[in-house]
C-alpha positions as CSV (number, residue, x, y, z in Angstrom):
1,M,99.8,29.3,122.6
2,A,102.7,28.3,124.4
3,D,101.7,24.9,124.7
4,R,101.6,23.6,121.8
5,W,105.0,25.5,121.1
6,T,106.0,23.1,123.7
7,Q,104.0,20.2,122.1
8,L,105.6,20.6,118.4
9,A,109.5,20.9,120.5
10,T,108.6,17.3,121.7
11,V,107.0,15.9,118.6
12,L,109.9,17.7,116.6
13,T,113.0,16.2,119.0
14,G,111.2,12.7,120.2
15,R,110.3,11.1,115.9
16,T,113.4,9.1,114.3
17,R,114.8,12.2,111.5
18,R,115.8,11.0,108.4
19,P,119.3,12.6,108.2
20,L,121.3,13.0,104.4
21,A,125.0,12.2,104.8
22,A,126.7,15.8,102.4
23,R,129.3,13.2,101.2
24,Q,129.3,15.3,97.9
25,A,127.1,17.4,98.6
26,T,127.4,21.1,100.5
27,A,126.1,21.3,104.0
28,A,123.4,23.8,104.7
29,A,120.9,24.4,107.3
30,V,117.7,26.9,107.0
31,L,115.7,28.5,109.5
32,V,111.6,27.7,109.2
33,P,110.2,30.5,111.4
34,L,106.8,30.9,112.6
35,Q,104.8,33.5,114.2
36,V,101.8,34.1,115.6
37,V,99.6,37.3,114.1
38,R,96.0,38.0,114.6
39,D,94.9,35.3,112.2
40,G,96.4,32.6,113.6
41,V,100.4,31.0,112.8
42,H,101.9,32.5,110.2
43,V,105.2,30.5,108.5
44,V,107.7,33.5,107.2
45,Y,109.4,33.2,104.4
46,T,111.7,35.2,101.7
47,R,112.2,36.3,98.3
48,R,115.9,35.6,97.3
49,A,118.0,38.5,95.2
50,Q,117.6,38.1,91.3
51,T,121.4,38.7,91.5
52,L,122.3,35.5,93.6
53,P,124.3,32.6,91.7
54,T,121.6,30.2,92.8
55,H,118.5,29.7,93.0
56,A,117.5,34.0,91.9
57,G,114.5,34.8,92.9
58,Q,113.1,31.8,94.2
59,V,110.5,31.6,97.7
60,A,113.4,30.3,100.7
61,F,114.0,30.2,104.1
62,P,116.4,32.2,105.5
63,G,119.6,29.7,105.7
64,G,123.0,28.8,103.9
65,V,126.0,27.1,103.6
66,C,127.2,25.9,106.9
67,D,130.5,27.1,108.6
68,P,132.7,24.9,110.2
69,V,134.6,28.0,111.8
70,R,131.6,30.3,112.9
71,D,129.2,27.3,113.5
72,P,129.3,24.9,116.0
73,D,126.1,22.9,114.7
74,A,123.6,23.3,111.6
75,A,121.3,24.9,114.2
76,A,123.9,27.5,114.9
77,T,124.1,28.5,110.7
78,A,120.5,28.9,110.5
79,L,120.3,31.3,113.1
80,R,123.9,32.8,112.2
81,E,122.0,33.1,108.6
82,A,118.6,34.3,109.5
83,Y,120.7,37.0,111.3
84,E,122.8,37.8,108.2
85,E,119.7,38.0,105.8
86,I,116.9,39.0,107.4
87,G,117.7,40.8,110.9
88,L,116.4,38.5,112.6
89,A,118.2,38.2,115.9
90,P,119.0,34.7,117.5
91,R,118.3,35.9,120.9
92,D,114.8,36.6,119.8
93,V,114.2,32.9,118.4
94,R,112.5,30.5,120.1
95,L,114.4,26.9,118.4
96,L,111.9,24.2,118.4
97,G,113.4,21.7,116.7
98,P,114.4,20.5,113.5
99,L,112.9,18.8,110.4
100,D,114.0,16.0,107.9
101,D,117.4,16.8,106.1
102,I,116.7,17.3,101.9
103,S,118.7,17.4,99.1
104,T,118.8,20.2,95.9
105,V,119.7,18.1,92.7
106,S,120.8,21.2,90.4
107,S,123.1,22.7,93.5
108,R,124.0,20.1,95.4
109,F,123.0,21.2,99.1
110,V,122.0,19.0,102.1
111,I,119.8,21.2,103.8
112,T,118.5,21.1,107.7
113,P,115.5,23.2,108.0
114,Y,114.8,24.4,111.8
115,V,111.8,25.4,113.0
116,G,111.6,28.7,115.6
117,V,109.4,31.0,116.6
118,V,109.8,34.5,116.4
119,P,108.3,37.6,117.5
120,H,105.1,39.4,115.6
121,P,105.2,42.2,114.8
122,Y,108.7,41.9,113.8
123,T,111.3,44.4,112.4
124,W,112.7,42.7,109.0
125,V,116.0,44.2,107.8
126,P,116.5,42.3,104.7
127,S,120.9,42.0,103.0
128,T,119.9,43.8,99.4
129,R,122.5,41.5,98.7
130,E,120.8,38.4,99.5
131,V,116.9,39.0,100.0
132,D,114.2,41.2,97.7
133,A,111.2,40.2,100.3
134,V,110.1,39.2,103.7
135,F,106.9,37.9,103.6
136,S,104.3,35.3,105.9
137,V,101.9,32.6,104.5
138,A,98.9,31.5,107.4
139,L,99.6,28.1,108.2
140,E,95.2,27.7,106.9
141,R,96.3,29.1,103.3
142,L,98.6,26.1,103.3
143,R,97.1,23.7,104.5
144,A,93.8,24.3,102.2
145,P,92.6,21.6,100.2
146,D,93.2,23.8,96.9
147,A,96.4,25.4,98.2
148,E,99.1,22.9,96.2
149,R,98.9,22.5,92.9
150,R,101.2,20.1,90.2
151,E,102.2,20.9,86.6
152,L,104.6,20.0,84.3
153,W,107.6,22.4,84.2
154,D,110.5,22.4,81.1
155,F,113.4,22.0,82.0
156,D,116.1,22.0,78.9
157,G,113.3,20.4,77.3
158,T,112.4,17.6,79.4
159,Q,108.9,18.2,81.4
160,V,109.0,17.5,84.8
161,P,105.8,17.2,87.5
162,I,106.3,20.1,89.9
163,D,104.5,20.4,92.8
164,F,103.9,24.1,94.5
165,F,102.3,26.5,96.8
166,P,101.5,29.2,94.5
167,I,100.2,32.2,96.6
168,D,99.8,36.2,96.4
169,G,102.2,35.9,93.1
170,H,104.7,34.1,95.1
171,V,105.6,30.3,94.1
172,I,106.9,28.1,96.3
173,W,108.9,25.2,94.8
174,G,111.6,23.1,94.9
175,A,113.5,22.4,98.3
176,T,111.2,25.4,100.0
177,H,108.2,23.1,99.2
178,R,109.1,20.1,100.3
179,I,110.2,21.8,103.9
180,T,106.9,23.4,104.0
181,R,105.0,20.2,103.0
182,D,107.2,18.4,105.8
183,L,106.4,20.9,108.1
184,L,102.4,20.3,108.0
185,E,102.7,16.6,108.5
186,V,104.7,17.2,111.4
187,L,102.1,19.8,112.8
188,R,99.3,17.4,112.0
189,E,101.0,15.2,114.7
190,V,100.2,18.7,117.0
191,G,96.8,19.5,116.0
């Protein structure tokens, strides 16, 4: 598996990324944690607490707003936020590289996702203020032909086509869906 991580790191750092300027948006970063579990590679997700002011109850990756005082770069933000949200120590993460930036429309974030490998098993320590649950999904389930769905969702009276992954009672949609899809595209290059 170590060779596969090296290959993935080479692909992530060697490709032409699509960065976005955060001109009138808030710069943020997330960690996209991967774990090797008995049945293969898993992606680790969180479910945001219902009490949060933005994206409450949604499936997400650990992450948050970039702090120019504490964070020298977006990777540092992703690692700091993962520690604060789920107790993942930065020393336990092997950062492989960034995916393409994405933007959110309603909350006006520009998010830089960083892929990292974390040990399994790991004792998660979720921040009760920020996270309701930590769970993982096998890559093979996300790659399955019937894993992704599209439906029309109602947003203030407007029907909008939404792509999402419905997995074990969780709905992976929005920014998290787009980051997951980008990850799957990059992983195709690795094999």
